[in-house]
C-alpha positions, 0 to 999 in steps of 0.5 A, a space after each residue: 870395368 875401369 869406368 869413371 864418373 861421367 862415362 856414357 854407358 848404353 843399357 839393353 835388357 836381355 831375356 832373363 831379364 838381365 841388364 847389359 851395360 856397355 860403353 854407349 850413350 844412354 846413361 852416365 856413371 854419376 859423380 860418385 861412380 854409381 851406375 843408376 838404372 832408369 825407372 823404365 829399365 827397372 820396371 822391365 826387369 821387375 827391380 824395385 827400390 832396395 831390391 838386391 841384384 847380382 852384378 858381374 863384369 865380363 871384362 873380355 866383352 867390356 860389359 857389366 851384367 845386372 841380374 835381378 835376384 829373382 832371375 838368379 833364383 830361376 837360373 839356379 832352379 833350371 840348373 838343378 833341374 838339368 842335373 836331376 838325371 844324375 841324382 844319386 851318383 
């Protein structure tokens, strides 16, 4: 994203749950260049210490998506269910 240490970032939890990070005022990129999610955000998204997440950048919108693996699993199941009508093709 081109963000550097000290960059202010705004976090929003969207349905899924998915954390959307954009430039703003909520938290800051730490000196090591990491974005740490506050405990309140992790709890809302059911992200525990050590959990893996999918991080995807949308440069056009200037945002970073943080998606818990349980949400990725749910997305995959929904995708496959939507494709069940074409089984056997």
